[in-house]
Every structure is written in C-alpha cells, then in structure tokens.
C-alpha positions as CSV (number, residue, x, y, z in Angstrom):
1,M,13.8,-24.4,43.8
2,T,17.0,-24.6,41.7
3,S,16.4,-28.1,40.7
4,A,13.1,-27.5,39.5
5,R,14.2,-24.8,37.1
6,P,16.3,-26.8,34.7
7,C,13.4,-29.4,34.4
8,Y,11.2,-26.3,33.5
9,L,13.6,-25.1,31.0
10,L,14.2,-28.5,29.4
11,A,10.3,-28.7,29.2
12,C,10.0,-25.5,27.3
13,C,12.7,-26.5,25.0
14,L,11.1,-29.7,24.3
15,I,7.7,-28.1,23.4
16,I,9.5,-25.5,21.4
17,I,11.2,-28.1,19.3
18,S,8.2,-30.2,18.9
19,L,6.1,-27.3,17.6
20,M,9.1,-26.3,15.3
21,L,9.1,-30.0,13.8
22,N,5.4,-30.2,13.5
23,A,5.3,-26.9,11.4
24,C,8.1,-28.3,9.4
25,S,6.5,-31.4,8.5
26,A,3.2,-29.7,7.8
27,K,4.9,-27.2,5.4
28,N,6.3,-30.0,3.5
29,A,3.6,-32.4,3.7
30,K,2.3,-33.4,0.1
31,P,-1.5,-33.8,-0.1
32,Q,-2.9,-37.3,0.2
33,P,-4.3,-38.9,-2.7
34,G,-7.8,-37.6,-3.2
35,Q,-7.1,-34.4,-1.5
36,I,-7.6,-31.3,-3.6
37,A,-4.2,-29.5,-4.6
38,Q,-3.3,-26.7,-6.7
39,F,-0.3,-26.3,-9.0
40,S,1.5,-23.3,-10.5
41,A,2.9,-23.9,-13.8
42,T,4.1,-22.2,-16.7
43,I,3.3,-22.4,-20.2
44,T,6.8,-23.7,-21.9
45,E,5.4,-23.8,-25.4
46,I,2.5,-23.2,-27.8
47,D,2.9,-26.0,-30.1
48,E,2.0,-26.1,-34.0
49,H,-1.7,-26.9,-33.1
50,G,-2.2,-24.1,-30.5
51,N,-2.1,-26.1,-27.5
52,A,-0.7,-25.0,-24.3
53,V,2.3,-27.1,-23.2
54,T,3.2,-26.7,-19.4
55,D,6.1,-27.8,-17.3
56,I,3.9,-30.2,-15.7
57,L,4.9,-33.9,-15.6
58,S,2.7,-36.8,-14.9
59,D,4.3,-37.7,-11.5
60,T,2.7,-34.6,-10.1
61,F,-0.8,-35.7,-11.0
62,T,0.2,-39.4,-9.9
63,E,1.3,-38.1,-6.4
64,H,-1.7,-36.3,-5.9
65,G,-4.2,-39.0,-7.0
66,W,-5.5,-37.0,-10.0
67,Q,-6.8,-39.6,-12.7
68,I,-8.2,-39.8,-16.1
69,G,-11.7,-38.2,-16.0
70,D,-11.1,-35.5,-13.4
71,T,-12.4,-32.1,-13.8
72,L,-9.7,-29.5,-13.6
73,E,-9.7,-25.6,-13.4
74,A,-7.0,-23.8,-15.4
75,T,-6.7,-20.0,-14.5
76,F,-4.3,-18.1,-16.9
77,E,-2.4,-14.8,-16.5
78,T,-5.0,-13.2,-18.7
79,G,-7.6,-13.6,-16.1
80,E,-9.4,-16.3,-18.1
81,T,-10.5,-19.4,-16.0
82,I,-11.8,-22.4,-17.7
83,L,-13.0,-26.0,-16.8
84,I,-11.0,-28.9,-18.6
85,K,-11.6,-32.7,-18.5
86,F,-8.4,-34.7,-17.8
87,V,-8.2,-37.3,-20.7
88,Q,-5.9,-39.6,-22.6
89,N,-7.1,-38.7,-26.2
90,Y,-8.6,-35.7,-27.8
91,S,-11.5,-37.7,-28.8
92,D,-12.6,-38.2,-25.2
93,V,-14.3,-35.0,-25.3
94,P,-16.7,-33.3,-27.9
95,V,-15.2,-31.2,-30.5
96,G,-14.8,-27.6,-29.3
97,D,-14.4,-28.6,-25.6
98,Y,-11.6,-27.8,-23.3
99,L,-9.3,-30.8,-22.3
100,G,-5.9,-31.4,-20.6
101,R,-3.9,-34.5,-21.5
102,F,-0.1,-35.6,-21.2
103,S,2.0,-35.4,-24.4
104,T,2.9,-38.7,-25.6
105,S,6.3,-37.0,-26.8
106,S,7.4,-35.0,-24.1
107,G,5.4,-36.2,-21.3
108,R,4.4,-32.7,-20.3
109,F,0.6,-31.7,-19.7
110,K,-1.1,-29.9,-22.4
111,I,-4.2,-27.7,-22.2
112,A,-6.3,-27.6,-25.5
113,I,-9.3,-27.5,-27.3
114,N,-10.4,-30.6,-29.3
115,R,-10.1,-29.6,-32.8
116,G,-9.4,-25.9,-31.8
117,N,-6.5,-23.5,-31.1
118,I,-6.6,-22.6,-27.4
119,A,-3.6,-20.2,-27.5
120,E,-5.4,-18.1,-30.0
121,T,-8.9,-18.3,-28.5
122,L,-7.4,-17.3,-25.0
123,K,-4.6,-15.2,-26.2
124,L,-1.9,-17.4,-24.3
125,K,1.8,-16.8,-24.6
126,N,5.0,-18.8,-23.9
127,H,6.5,-18.4,-20.6
128,S,3.2,-17.3,-18.9
129,P,1.9,-18.6,-15.6
130,V,-1.1,-20.8,-15.3
131,T,-2.7,-22.3,-12.1
132,I,-4.4,-25.8,-12.4
133,Q,-6.4,-27.3,-9.6
134,K,-8.8,-30.3,-9.4
135,V,-12.3,-29.3,-8.8
136,E,-15.5,-31.4,-8.0
137,P,-17.6,-31.9,-11.2
138,L,-21.1,-30.3,-11.1
139,A,-23.8,-32.6,-10.1
140,T,-26.2,-33.3,-13.0
141,N,-29.9,-33.7,-12.3
C-alpha cells in the first residue's frame, strides 16, 4: 500500500504540471495566419492631414496573415465603429471611403479617409485607444 502512494502522487504532480504547461502555451500562443485577431492600439499622432496614426507596426499584421485588401473594423474611444479597407495607397479606395495603410515614413498603421480628415470627422484625439480586428467582408449578390 505504501509503494502505490508515491506513484499516485507522482502521477498527480505530472498531470498538474502538464495542465499548467498547456495553459501557459495556450495563453502565449499567437493566432495562426488566417485566424481572426484583435489588436488594442493607441493613436499616437493626428498628422497634418487629419489621419490617425497608431502604434501598430507592419510585423503585427504579417504575423497574423493580414494582407492588403482585407476588411478591418476599427472601434474608437468615442464609441464609433467603422469598416476600413487595408490598402497600399489612398487611391485604392474611392474618395470619401475609410482606409488603413502603413506610413511609408514611420512604418506605423494609419487610419484615414481618402481625401478627408478622419480625426475631425470622428472627433479623434492623440493618445486615445483604438481596437482593430479583421472581419470577413460582406457577401455581395
């Protein structure tokens, strides 16, 4: 009876350690490319054109498989939620449409309106939070 007890305790310890390791790896796991992810960011600057420059760098998008052409949803501190198209150039969307692109100078993700002032339109301010996530585009008939 006494020899079975150490084996039982050892088995329990191994199970607990295994569960703890699984929980840690699940907590730190990054979404695989193609999985939907959500990022909390900060608007670090409102540039001279009224674009909202965030603290997100391109590596974040690359790591999660986000690509040019993806539809993103941005939710601001004001409570406003908009759909934006992830593009390379402002001209990739019609005038007046929302877009997101990486700045060629700073490498940071900008949220903008093509030929508009998103900061003024949505009352955005420096140092305010924004949440960005990839969404599936609406099906068109």
